[in-house]
Phi, psi and omega in degrees: 000125180265130178203143168225125180244147175301109200244029169209144179301142178304309176217138172262113183252144171226110183257146182240125177055024177055032173271172181281057179229135181228135176286115179277129188293340186247045188295340176260019173300134181280113181270152175299155180300329182261023180299134178296159187297330180295325177291318179301314181291325183295327183261015172278151171302144180056043182304137180270110185300320180296316180295317179297317181299318181292320178293322178299312179300315182296318182296314184277000171283343180235001180231147175293140180286134176233120179287123179206186182304318186288318179291324178292321177297316178302315182297314180297319181297309181295323178296320179297317177299321185285334188258340183299142179234358178206016181089347186295319180293340179263008180060035176264149178290161178303143182220091183295325180297325183277316190254349181047045189289319181294322176297317179296315180296323177295317177298319179296319179296319179294320178299318181294326179287328183285326183216152178295163180302119181259334179275135177231139178279134179246016175102182358293138168256347190192182177216150179278098190297325190246021175289151174299144183071014174300144177302155173292346179221066185287149177188179181206005179199156176254110182244126183267330182206147177218138182221134178263137178294135177288324184274340178214096185297350177280345183260128177227155172232147180223142174250136186247170181284332189216005186226020173075213187255141180230155183227142173235139176247008180229042174061039172091001181288326180221146183231147179233139180282129181258349186237029184300327183258022177238149178280064183239127175244289186276126175225113182249351182216138174207164180213133179260134175299128185287347179263341188206109183290357176276350178258119185219146174241143171212159177251130177198146177053037173085002182231162171254120182256157180221141171237147173242004181233034175073017175104003177293318176230151179227147176224141176291138180267169177083168178278183184298322180295315180295319181293338179266004185281343184063067182283127173243088191279135175264338182200142172230133182221146181250145174301140181284353183237348183221105185285000173270354186248124181221160175234149178229120175264120188220170177291344180257003177140181176255121186245158185216137173231142177244003183232040174060033173096359177298321178222140176240139179241134176279116177282320182212149174273179178102184181262111180252127189264326187199154173222134182230154179255134175291128181302143177063025179220142175251004184243342186252125180231151177237150180212155178242131177236139174263129176225115180062235184266009183224162167257157182230145180263128178240151183221140174240135176241011180239043177063036172081017179278316177230149178234139180234140177290135180208185174108080174293126182092353175293143185302139180222084183292146176233131180307140014277000173290162175212148179211088193252007181213131177217137169250140175237157180209149179231172182212139176292345178292338177203086190302335182276352182272135173230134172253147177231130177253098186257137182232157179161214184225127180197141170052043175082011178222155177227157184113251179289121171275321176166153168262124182240156180220143172238136178254004183227046175060035172092001180287323180227145183231149178229140176287131182250318191199150002239159184069208180271343173060168349282160177059227182094163179296133184291149177210132186295338182261318190248344184206075183290139172262109184280002183254351185273188183272337183285130181285353175257000176079021188265358182253155182273156172082220187123200180240051194288351172257006180244304182249121179198133178205155183207137175205147180248139180306137176287352183252337186216113184290349177271351181265111186242133179242123177249142176236130173215235169297317180248167173264126181240147183227139172235139176249007183233038175074028174087013179277315180235142181230152172222160180253113182297326180202123179297155179303339181253016180247068186289349179278348183275148182295337180268013184297130168229136182302156181297160174067075182272126183253338187208136173232129181229129175245125174229095187056240181267002177265108182246131187234143173228132176252134186207183182284005174245356180134219181238130179239142190226144172222139172249008183244028179056037171098355180295319180221131176250144173234154177281143181219077185215012186302127180108338181285109178268085185222022177283130186259101183276130173261346178202158185199143173210157179214160182274190185224141179052258182299340180247025184293342175247027168257113183229143182208142179197145174281141185229164177280114176076344189242030174066209174260122179272131184232130172241117177245083186055241180238034184292320189264154177301128185059021168082335189238148174235141172265116186229165168057073166087197186253281179265112180234166184233307191288145170204124180203151176222130176292130185300334183257353182222070184286003175285344184243130176249153178246134179212183176300339182262018177094207182260140177225145176264134181290149179260339184059026181208119184293346179266358183242134182297152165296151182255118176287126182239014172078150178219132183293330185193154176249146174289164173299134184235142181202149173264008175271127182303131177086358185254351187275152173240132177256181175272138175244119182267132181302132185288339181250336180235095191290345176285348179270131181230136177249139173222155168260123176230116186053235187265014187232155167260131179243150180234139175248139176257000186228042175059039172092001179289328180210158183222149171233146181292132177265316179197146178234139175263356173090328178205170181080200182222149170260127183253260184287137177232136177228129175252127186287122179297326183285339178202090186294353172290343179266119182231139176243145180217139176264136183246140187224101183293310180196178184307310181254009186266193185299139172237135184220168171234132179241154181227139173238140176246008180230042174064024172106001180288319181229150186225146176234149181277119178242024180299132176302145177296155180304329180295331177298326179267016182064022178057030178238138175048054187286348182257039175271138179296165181240155159233152187223159174213137184251146177298149178276347184244348182218110184294346181265358178260116184227140177251143184227133170237150179260124188244101182291144178286339185205150174286356172287344176278168180303150178284352176058025182309130180088352185216063186242323187232135184222160183217139171240139177248004182230035174071020175103002177291319177227157183229141179247130177280116180247023174285146173227166178301342178303333183266006179303135179084352180275140172250106189283145182241329184196166180219146180219132179271137177260115177296153178077018177233169176272073177073030180285130177224144171258141169238135174261144179234186180284000178216352187198185176231139178234161179219149175199144171235181186293340181269352184264138182278347184209164174286145179247128174290121183240077185222018179298120182099339176283149166302142183290340173249092187219101181289124179262111178279316183209136174250132174226163185239131176260093184290328180303314182258007177055053180229152172253139185237134177232126176249139182198218186274002177229048177075204186246135181233151177223154179210158172302147175306144180303323173218148181292155178270131168288153186292133170228117180283142178215113177279141172216155185211155181292327179205140178250005169242118185251124187265338183229141179296337180277352182290144175262140178254129186252109181269156178214139174276113180254027180287171176269033186294130175272152182279068179233082186053057186285154176212151182230142177221103181261150173229126181234078179302128181084357181257171177230108004284166179272348177206163180200151174246013175279159177286323183226076184284161175250137186223144170238159180234132187269350183219153177291159179142187176246144188224142176267159180223140177230148178218133170240126176245149179208155170208194186292350181264344181157198184220148175213150183225156173213139172235129175250106182285141179049041186282323183253128175246128185243129174243172173229084189242017191257017175281134181296141179270162179243012177233157182300318179062241179253169175219172181273124178252129186234139187269356179076005182238314181219355187273135171194171174237151182221140179233172184294167178306143174278326177052048183278320184047060189209159167239027169240089191219143171229130176236131181217159178194159168259136182227152173224092184293134177265087180076188182295136184268158167294153185297134178063037177297129181285136175258294168230116191218146179233108179226119181151167184058234176257012190251140169209088184213151175154188182249133180230170178230127179283170180286355171256014177076007176287137177273127183232176185220160164235150170209124180054036177079002180233194176073357180292343179278350180281130181265124181279334185072012180252134186233139176261122181296150179286148172059024175226151175286134176223146176265129178233148179206151172236124178241123182243135171235173179301338183234016178195160170225130183236129174259144178236141168226113180053039176091340176278148187222161173218138186244142178250107191259110165182190185278143180232122183284171172298144173244134187287324188054048183262041179208164178300149175267125180257135178249115181093014181202133159258111189280030173292308188196056175070039182270078185270142175272141179244110180149208183245145177224141180211166172049060179275124182232144171229127178247145175266034172212168181266109179290146177281167177299320178298318180295318179304312185289324182285330187262347193295329180270359186253137169293157189259155174241102184302335181290339183262354182215100183289348179279349176282110187253349176208134184210114178244126179249345175065022188272356181295155177279315178221178176081193183288170175273114189279137173279115185279003177252308184232226182235019181272064183294148181255162185227150180282150175223138174056231184276051177245143180203176174256141170223167179296134181268140174242021184294150182276065181206161179172186175289147181164213185213151176234150177221133180249136180216140177278125180248101178232359176229155178284165179125189181267133182232129181258134178255104193304135175067002178263344184078009182252131174235126181241146178242129174251112187288141178303134180093347178277168178287127181262152178299327183052045179176192184285140171238132180246129175244128178244133176247124182235000000 
């Protein structure tokens, strides 16, 4: 039997007194002399997680982030702290006093008996591997081990990182959860009885469980002493001749049972990583033990009764070197051969310590790969590191104490397969290796997701378990396919969903599996893994579900799995974190859906254009802003949670003037019984009373106090006083989030690290609402689908939905994209944001003074023909009732879009975060002119964007090099062409790009250079940025004014005649975009249409001194001496005989 199991605990934690201190397993890891202080603190015994987190944040606030072993270890450590719900992930013994787990399970059982399963999983169960815009590393579940039954190859069992044990009876095509009603998350080892696939053993939550009925029921094995030992098993193996005899290699020792688990005996203490059986033998066993900085090879020749250390030539690291992880593998093709995949740190390199081989059943070992060994600096030719991210083996490090697997072909003892970040193959006995497909090359047939934990070969059925799911090949590795449908194990760190037309648009950042996207039923099995690896953010605007928000900015949906998502740019991202209570999401204004609030670092930022650009609303100077709530009943009232640091001050602030001023309404320490006062908060505001706010305390780790009796609070007077609404029902719960249900009498849902609860003002206690949910189900975010009257919870086991605990009574809510209209030609887009259920719904809008004046559409469009203020009314109804809302003087209309004839103001940009952005040009043309006046403030960053379009299928615009040369892009190319034109520093200059089908011409102050060849159409299907090429922070520093875009190619004469003159859109229909920046406040108005632009970051208006204005130009050819008059300009020039003549056109502009 061939098997390789993920054979070492991810992290060995030892917590003391439940403080924020964790024993780091590699505390004697040799750090570089210049290691930052956060690394030093992290690898100290009893490391303080809060202190490390604060040092980490401080370090990367001034240093570029570099992904390496240390940062990955930090992430895994913090994620484990954030996700644990009963101490099991931290390798702590059961603690009923702390977690009240038995009470919770009893309550869950009673709930299940009272009502049928109401929660249903809606995925991800799988991912659409080949959809357009698929991530470079797609996946949908974290699987640690997979095993195929020897007696029935159609039956498989799998252990996951966060979703327990799963079973397939059709060779991996479909999977069913077997531990849904058990407090089981992490399962790294299991074993199937070779005589009966209904008998299975697995390790989880500190115990070894056994089923004899295929997983319908499970029982803990061993006597009371063994069950209290807190076993964290790395490997379980069964005798090939006696199915009552098994061994368990664990962090607490090597254990043995001869009675099918009734009793377990510890053969040896210490940390045992793996145990293997010699093929065709029932008496010879091999095992790996970790001792100090090295692993040791042990062998038994008496059927596993005694083990002795042996192995001449087996690696023996000596500090400061270390070698703490080894995988071994055997093959029936050559029973005496053993391979060892050893990892650690040696000779200036980390990751691969060496590939070793024994040809005599472990008595003697030889180094095979790579380089001269052990370790050493990696080199793609002479010393490949099989543990790193590079598919050529050229990078140092990796996650070699996290992901490791090894297996040898059952047909050829020279064919060796290694799993780490990448899959590696050797055909010469481990001397040379190659990578069939890098972890980020999902388009290749050999693709396997990153972080491989288990490799299993059973004849021609080859399986790999990894952080993206389960991958299978029947072609000995030539082609892998995913085989995980049904496994609900996607770990969401953030989540958002749409409303009504977007009720099945869902998006969320996940751990290891990119951003998961559901666009109705567009994708195979409904979900696609897109945009990167580890992501956090997920949001959808309730009124614009065509646009999703993620760590990669804003994207427009294609509604076609064969068509890419369209990147449309994002002005800013909120602060993101995988630490509970530290993350900031997007908050959409309840009445003006184009307004978006985010917390970024210590500030609240506001967008007026649905996230395309942001301006700072308020800054606290340090710390972070996390949860933000805008009151629907009075949006001038805003609440914000403040987070100084991991262990530092946490506060709640309130504004009653839309964010201009803030007051501290944090409950006094006495409200919290003066215990654990620096725990983060999440909040939810009433939909009918802006002064009613709910607060939950969200611990970063279960190592913190359980806060029993002091978890949930409510204020009915805007924070002046607080009421404790915690009850014993919540004992042992670690709360993660809270959501208010509109249309109820104070109904709120709270999500915890294992369940969902509900309570309203008429209920005396919290109700456990988890019938149908796995009993161990971390809730990251709860949202409500009012259209379908469902509550949705996304967490570490995918996304689940259930009917609302109680139906919502109707509450009407008007919303609009903007309630200040600057131009009479602008269209106003209304949206019904009510809690209306889809039960024969109807809408009745009234728009006095608008066109139309009434509507029965859900989201009507309205224009206003005259300036003034206008009221809006909405009545919604369905089969349950009717509700109405009137917002008096809600819409204000101005007429400010007439082009000016004076310089007025201009755009000022700081070169760091400032730019302006406007809507897509959508030209789809190669007859285009773009022009602007610029005044560079000193030397620019390289490729600073002046007017640039990057996103969708477009990459075109004008840039400035760091030597002040004006350059261009078109269709993603032409940036290598040198114009030879330079804009002087600290002076106003006119720049322009003119494109025709066979040329592109750049202008600086009327001088030009042409790039002659064919130029294709450019779509311009992305926002236009002024002062930024959003490739990689290419910000312009200085002033910009008079930005024009024409949908035709201006001639040289036109460029020269028009450059000093302000434009009149009425006289030139080819002018399709015109920004003058002359407004005092508000957006940058488009003087042609309605594509107004918005400020972002360090962008502002200042007085313009540019050399342009209303006036006239006259062009005349000067090729003879004498007096020349320039008509209507008032200018007469004399060229004296004998002087140098222009011998060409001269343009005079009078402004």
